[in-house]
C-alpha positions in Angstrom: 17.8 8.4 12.2 16.7 12.2 11.3 12.6 11.8 11.7 13.0 14.3 8.4 15.7 11.3 6.3 12.7 8.9 7.6 9.9 11.0 6.4 11.8 11.6 2.9 12.7 8.2 2.7 8.9 6.7 3.6 8.4 9.0 0.9 10.5 7.5 -1.2 10.1 4.2 -1.2 5.5 5.3 -2.0 6.7 7.1 -5.0 8.6 4.3 -6.3 6.4 1.6 -5.3 3.9 3.0 -7.3 5.8 3.5 -10.2 6.4 0.1 -10.5 3.0 -1.0 -9.9 2.0 1.3 -13.0 5.2 0.4 -15.4 7.6 -2.2 -14.4 4.8 -5.0 -13.2 4.5 -7.7 -15.8 1.7 -9.7 -13.6 -2.1 -9.0 -14.5 -2.5 -9.9 -11.0 -1.9 -7.0 -9.3 -4.2 -4.6 -11.1 -6.3 -2.1 -9.1 -3.9 -2.2 -6.0 -2.9 1.5 -5.1 -0.1 2.3 -2.0 -1.5 4.3 0.5 1.2 5.0 2.7 4.8 3.7 4.0 6.4 3.2 6.8 10.1 2.9 8.0 12.2 1.8 10.5 14.5 4.1 12.1 17.2 2.5 10.8 15.9 2.8 7.5 16.0 -1.9 7.6 12.5 -2.4 7.5 9.5 -1.1 5.2 5.6 -1.6 6.0 3.8 -1.0 2.6 -0.3 0.4 3.0 -1.8 -0.9 0.0 -5.6 -0.9 -0.9 -7.0 -3.4 -3.0 -10.2 -2.8 -5.5 -12.1 -5.5 -7.3 -13.9 -8.4 -6.0 -12.5 -10.5 -3.7 -11.7 -13.3 -5.9 -10.1 -10.3 -7.6 -8.1 -8.8 -4.0 -7.0 -12.8 -2.9 -5.4 -13.1 -6.4 -3.8 -9.3 -6.5 -2.2 -10.0 -2.6 -0.9 -13.3 -3.9 0.6 -11.6 -6.6 2.2 -9.2 -4.5 3.7 -11.1 -2.6 5.4 -13.2 -5.0 6.8 -9.9 -6.1 8.6 -8.5 -2.8 11.9 -9.9 -4.5 11.7 -7.7 -7.1 9.9 -4.8 -5.7 13.2 -5.1 -2.7 15.7 -5.5 -5.4 14.7 -2.0 -7.4 14.1 -0.1 -4.2 17.6 -0.7 -3.4 18.8 0.2 -7.6 16.7 3.3 -7.4 16.9 4.8 -3.9 20.2 5.3 -2.3 20.5 3.3 0.7 23.5 1.3 1.2 21.0 -1.5 2.5 17.7 -1.8 1.2 14.9 -2.3 3.2 12.9 -6.0 4.1 9.9 -5.2 2.6 6.4 -6.4 4.1 2.6 -5.3 2.3 0.0 -4.8 4.5 -3.7 -4.3 3.8 -5.1 -0.7 4.0 -8.6 -0.9 5.2 -9.9 2.3 5.8 -11.2 3.1 2.3 -13.6 0.0 3.4 -13.7 1.1 6.6 -14.6 4.9 5.8 -17.6 3.5 3.2 -19.4 1.5 5.7 -19.5 4.3 8.8 -20.6 6.1 5.9 -23.2 4.0 5.3 -24.7 3.6 8.8 -24.7 7.8 8.2 -27.1 7.2 5.7 -28.9 5.2 7.7 -29.2 6.8 10.3 -30.6 10.3 8.0 -33.0 7.8 6.5 -34.3 6.6 10.3 -34.3 9.9 11.1 -36.2 11.4 8.5 -39.1 8.8 8.9 -39.9 9.8 12.0 
């Protein structure tokens, strides 16, 4: 597949999954889940969906369980909404970049506070 087609498919799947999370999924455990990015394989047979999960560790665990249990629903809906011969096999992955960014920011604030004390 061309790179442009793969990129378009990534964006389309990201939009559709986000819409499904907001409107279609009735499971209350998946509230606070945000799709950050999607990576689709070159042959469009696999899609990795990166999500950020907000809330307490307990809520994050419950949301993760809810996402895993809804994988079949997401795949069947993607097959209906996206014009592909075969729906890609979906897998969810935790995106920890926001947590990592806040950790780095916290470290920078500590360094700045220590320098101001000197």
